[in-house]
VOGU-3710 file (C-alpha; in Angstrom, 3 decimals, decimal comma):
1> mktlewrenc> 26,315/0,222/-19,057  27,913/-2,836/-17,487  26,445/-4,009/-14,208  29,649/-5,693/-13,010  33,217/-5,854/-14,261  36,261/-7,512/-12,695  39,301/-5,310/-13,175  42,737/-5,646/-11,535  41,425/-7,513/-8,486  38,583/-5,086/-7,896
11> liildqtclp> 34,898/-5,374/-8,732  33,611/-2,361/-10,648  29,921/-1,922/-9,818  27,418/0,283/-11,594  25,673/2,234/-8,814  22,038/1,713/-9,802  20,753/4,037/-7,080  21,968/6,937/-9,241  20,122/5,886/-12,414  18,628/7,203/-14,627
21> teikyreact> 20,025/10,689/-14,013  23,658/9,757/-13,434  25,924/6,911/-14,548  28,262/6,295/-11,634  30,564/3,378/-10,869  32,161/2,358/-7,589  35,250/0,253/-7,011  34,740/-2,545/-4,517  38,174/-3,844/-3,611  37,174/-5,641/-0,390
31> yqevaeaikk> 34,422/-8,102/0,377  33,007/-5,601/2,880  32,572/-3,053/0,084  30,765/-5,634/-2,027  28,486/-6,437/0,923  27,744/-2,747/1,371  26,909/-2,320/-2,317  24,461/-5,248/-2,140  22,809/-3,937/1,046  22,382/-0,458/-0,416
41> mevrgapaig> 20,996/-1,905/-3,670  23,750/-0,313/-5,689  23,873/-3,753/-7,278  20,514/-5,530/-7,330  18,587/-8,280/-9,072  18,961/-11,891/-7,973  21,450/-13,062/-10,671  23,585/-9,906/-10,342  23,630/-10,259/-6,555  24,758/-13,879/-6,891
51> aaasfgfalg> 27,606/-12,906/-9,209  28,622/-9,898/-7,088  28,708/-12,002/-3,915  30,871/-14,581/-5,696  33,390/-11,882/-6,572  33,110/-10,628/-2,979  34,043/-14,088/-1,745  37,091/-14,056/-4,025  38,053/-10,605/-2,739  37,839/-11,911/0,799
61> alafkgncld> 40,285/-14,674/-0,084  42,673/-12,290/-1,828  42,833/-10,126/1,298  43,872/-12,995/3,584  47,468/-12,816/4,803  47,460/-15,024/7,889  48,392/-18,572/8,745  47,106/-21,235/6,367  45,345/-23,006/9,241  43,283/-19,872/9,944
71> fwdymetvra> 42,156/-19,437/6,345  39,099/-21,684/6,529  37,547/-20,010/9,590  38,271/-16,615/8,069  36,516/-17,553/4,823  33,490/-18,789/6,774  33,245/-15,276/8,244  33,466/-13,807/4,734  30,699/-16,097/3,496  28,429/-15,355/6,450
81> eleetrptav> 28,791/-11,571/6,109  28,017/-11,659/2,402  25,076/-14,033/2,865  23,436/-11,743/5,425  23,159/-8,828/3,002  19,869/-9,826/1,275  17,856/-12,746/2,704  15,292/-13,371/-0,048  17,292/-13,867/-3,270  18,530/-17,461/-3,256
91> nlvwglrrmq> 21,076/-16,767/-6,030  23,182/-15,087/-3,356  23,358/-18,305/-1,337  23,793/-20,376/-4,505  26,791/-18,341/-5,664  28,479/-18,400/-2,258  27,892/-22,140/-1,896  29,450/-22,751/-5,297  32,464/-20,624/-4,363  32,814/-22,429/-1,050
101> nrmyemkkew> 32,642/-25,816/-2,768  35,402/-24,774/-5,157  37,506/-23,648/-2,222  37,162/-26,981/-0,431  37,964/-28,864/-3,640  41,340/-27,117/-3,489  41,915/-27,709/0,225  44,061/-30,791/-0,277  46,643/-28,668/-2,098  47,328/-26,534/0,982
111> didkikealv> 48,426/-23,730/-1,306  46,537/-20,547/-0,446  47,814/-18,701/-3,515  46,423/-21,412/-5,804  43,120/-21,369/-3,931  42,877/-17,594/-4,322  43,528/-17,903/-8,045  40,934/-20,676/-8,377  38,296/-18,596/-6,565  38,822/-15,617/-8,858
121> eeakaiaved> 38,453/-17,887/-11,882  35,300/-19,465/-10,412  33,696/-16,053/-9,885  34,559/-15,102/-13,450  33,004/-18,359/-14,668  29,782/-17,624/-12,775  29,590/-14,217/-14,466  30,211/-15,643/-17,954  27,644/-18,397/-17,395  25,047/-15,862/-16,311
131> vrinrkigey> 25,117/-14,185/-19,717  24,770/-17,517/-21,527  21,924/-18,579/-19,233  20,040/-15,342/-19,801  20,268/-15,686/-23,555  18,847/-19,210/-23,353  15,968/-17,915/-21,195  15,369/-15,311/-23,885  15,281/-17,947/-26,622  12,849/-20,214/-24,776
141> gntllpdkvn> 10,633/-17,336/-23,729  10,459/-15,970/-27,251  8,727/-19,163/-28,377  5,745/-18,217/-26,189  5,274/-14,771/-27,707  3,002/-14,184/-30,718  4,153/-11,929/-33,545  2,289/-8,991/-32,006  2,058/-8,696/-28,230  1,654/-6,217/-25,381
151> ilthcnagsl> 3,635/-7,277/-22,315  3,370/-6,026/-18,749  6,440/-6,370/-16,551  7,221/-5,395/-12,970  10,426/-4,202/-11,324  13,590/-4,718/-13,383  14,641/-8,120/-14,676  16,908/-6,883/-17,436  20,631/-6,528/-17,993  20,861/-4,333/-14,892
161> atvdygtalg> 19,527/-7,192/-12,741  22,012/-9,669/-14,194  25,584/-9,668/-15,418  24,135/-8,925/-18,863  21,088/-9,424/-21,126  18,371/-10,103/-18,537  15,720/-12,690/-17,704  12,208/-11,271/-18,234  13,630/-8,450/-20,344  15,944/-10,930/-22,029
171> ivrsahdsgk> 12,794/-12,524/-23,461  11,635/-9,107/-24,628  15,000/-8,442/-26,236  15,014/-11,838/-27,954  11,531/-11,238/-29,349  12,446/-7,735/-30,501  15,599/-8,976/-32,214  13,577/-11,663/-34,012  11,395/-8,959/-35,561  8,258/-9,334/-33,445
181> nlhvyagetr> 5,982/-6,350/-32,951  5,856/-5,842/-29,221  5,145/-3,139/-26,699  6,039/-3,182/-23,017  4,138/-1,581/-20,155  6,478/-1,105/-17,197  5,099/-0,611/-13,716  7,002/2,043/-11,770  7,634/-0,398/-8,870  7,315/1,589/-5,693
191> pflqgarltv> 8,985/2,218/-3,374  12,418/1,941/-5,038  11,161/2,686/-8,575  13,179/0,008/-10,377  10,622/-0,071/-13,183  10,613/3,672/-13,737  14,328/4,246/-13,247  15,804/1,085/-14,743  13,411/-0,915/-16,933  12,236/2,087/-18,922
201> lelmeygipv> 15,837/3,249/-19,345  16,962/-0,170/-20,600  14,114/-0,618/-23,066  14,506/2,878/-24,479  18,209/2,209/-25,018  17,343/-1,008/-26,915  14,806/0,842/-29,042  11,920/-1,256/-27,689  8,565/0,559/-27,354  7,781/1,054/-23,667
211> tlitdnmagf> 5,153/2,931/-21,678  5,605/3,704/-17,988  2,583/3,281/-15,720  2,075/3,655/-11,997  1,630/0,376/-10,176  -2,066/0,960/-9,470  -2,913/1,327/-13,182  -2,255/-2,304/-14,141  -5,772/-3,631/-13,473  -7,372/-0,889/-15,554
221> lmqqgkidmv> -5,070/-1,634/-18,497  -5,996/-5,307/-18,283  -9,670/-4,395/-18,174  -9,188/-2,315/-21,314  -7,607/-5,247/-23,147  -4,215/-3,561/-23,419  -2,213/-6,402/-21,841  -1,703/-9,776/-23,556  0,878/-11,293/-21,226  2,678/-10,635/-17,936
231> ivgadriaan> 6,345/-11,618/-17,589  8,306/-11,035/-14,377  11,549/-12,203/-12,831  12,056/-14,085/-9,558  14,252/-13,945/-6,487  13,398/-17,396/-5,157  11,162/-20,216/-6,371  10,007/-22,802/-3,842  9,733/-26,523/-4,613  5,981/-26,193/-5,243
241> gdtankigty> 6,402/-23,262/-7,657  5,481/-20,458/-5,246  7,609/-17,502/-6,295  9,116/-14,554/-4,444  9,530/-11,428/-6,519  9,405/-7,680/-5,987  6,507/-6,448/-3,892  3,452/-5,947/-6,108  3,992/-9,082/-8,198  1,309/-11,062/-6,352
251> slavlaeehe> -1,278/-8,367/-7,082  -0,464/-8,524/-10,787  -0,799/-12,313/-10,794  -4,260/-12,140/-9,235  -5,330/-9,444/-11,691  -3,968/-11,460/-14,613  -5,916/-14,526/-13,469  -9,123/-12,502/-13,227  -8,642/-11,182/-16,777  -7,484/-14,546/-18,220
261> ipfyvaapts> -4,051/-13,183/-19,093  -1,101/-15,612/-18,984  1,381/-14,869/-16,213  4,967/-16,121/-16,624  8,053/-16,115/-14,433  11,499/-15,939/-16,043  14,456/-17,041/-13,938  17,628/-19,138/-14,022  17,467/-22,550/-12,376  19,760/-21,149/-9,670
271> sidlkissge> 16,676/-19,274/-8,408  14,912/-22,582/-7,674  15,228/-23,617/-4,038  14,054/-27,198/-3,546  14,956/-26,982/0,151  11,935/-24,742/0,644  8,670/-26,607/0,157  6,389/-23,577/-0,316  6,327/-19,805/-0,338  5,431/-19,732/3,337
281> eipveerdpc> 9,049/-20,651/4,112  10,665/-17,968/1,949  12,208/-15,211/4,090  10,882/-11,798/3,043  13,271/-8,904/3,510  11,876/-5,801/5,204  13,706/-2,634/4,271  14,218/0,856/5,682  10,942/2,791/6,246  12,597/5,857/4,695
291> evrtimgvqi> 12,271/4,228/1,269  8,492/4,640/1,568  8,463/8,039/3,272  10,605/9,511/0,514  11,004/9,374/-3,263  14,563/9,950/-4,489  15,347/11,758/-1,261  12,251/13,971/-1,276  9,977/13,483/1,735  6,374/12,615/0,803
301> apetakvynp> 4,998/11,472/4,165  5,317/12,624/7,782  8,773/11,843/9,079  7,411/9,813/11,995  4,720/7,944/10,034  4,658/4,193/10,697  5,745/2,229/7,645  5,628/-1,420/6,604  8,136/-2,010/3,825  8,492/-5,646/2,685
311> afditpakyi> 10,713/-5,759/-0,389  9,066/-8,882/-1,834  5,799/-10,790/-1,921  4,973/-14,406/-2,713  2,950/-15,387/-5,779  1,241/-18,780/-5,313  2,076/-21,327/-8,000  -1,585/-21,616/-9,038  -1,359/-18,197/-10,715  1,797/-18,989/-12,709
321> hgiitekgii> 1,290/-20,371/-16,220  4,924/-21,313/-16,674  8,465/-20,768/-15,383  10,937/-19,966/-18,136  14,491/-21,166/-17,435  17,684/-21,774/-19,380  16,764/-25,465/-19,481  13,312/-24,933/-20,915  9,804/-23,892/-19,911  8,442/-25,570/-16,796
331> hppysvnlvk> 4,698/-26,148/-16,560  2,554/-27,396/-13,672  2,656/-29,571/-11,656  5,695/-27,678/-10,400  6,345/-30,000/-7,478  7,170/-32,679/-10,070  8,549/-30,687/-12,990  10,907/-28,420/-11,062  12,823/-31,477/-9,885  12,858/-32,908/-13,403
341> ilvk> 14,297/-29,722/-14,910  17,093/-29,512/-12,330  18,353/-32,992/-13,145  17,954/-32,466/-16,898
//
């Protein structure tokens, strides 16, 4: 299953809302269709969102047929509409900023066709780089894992959350491929069930031992000594190391601290946002209440019940033992070492 594929000036997107029961792809041939797919979480995961938005930006350029002087204002509209789709994952902003920078590098040529071609190539480059980055994260993360280990993960930070290979699950895959004896416990990840629907599916396909648990079982497993390490992904990392990830991550970090279990974050450096000093400044997306009132379309709560549905929470840096990136493993103090790794 490929998360994203560029084919004949269209972005082919694996509709992850249909998994695991159905493998369905949609063609996004306009930037509006890409934006819709991101909003509906048909494509999800910070790195995958960043890559998808980059292709969306290129699609916006390809659709332009007006006067050259109007192109720049039009592309600002394209960027703004794509950026509004998911506010928490900084990879979205990072990808669009990189695409915009490439566009302005070409401005002096005043050749819209060449700019369009350059933007398509830049989006393709972002996608190719994502795979390489994930493999490096896997290599660095593998050095932390003993020969036998039980890992708890949350949400989905695998190939489905990236262009390919994965961040947190990329580490698991790297360790598995190196012959280590590992077992993964995957939290279901309510309300959207990314752990149950996606992580378990991925790991079973790779032949990696995995056990699905409900989110409220994690503390008991730690108490029983069944968890040796927690590894999760990230949607945005503040300058002080505070990390936004799928709702429920903070609870796991606190539980891990109580049980003296190392807690690691795996993410590309594009997820680091030095413009935000702490987690208090990270915007947290609040999603449709229906996601909580229902499970896979089946109503489980009164239709008019009040719902609070933040998609993410913030894990304070003090609970994070290390941040695993494609440039190496970052240790505290994060306010110093995050800057060092970005200029490395």
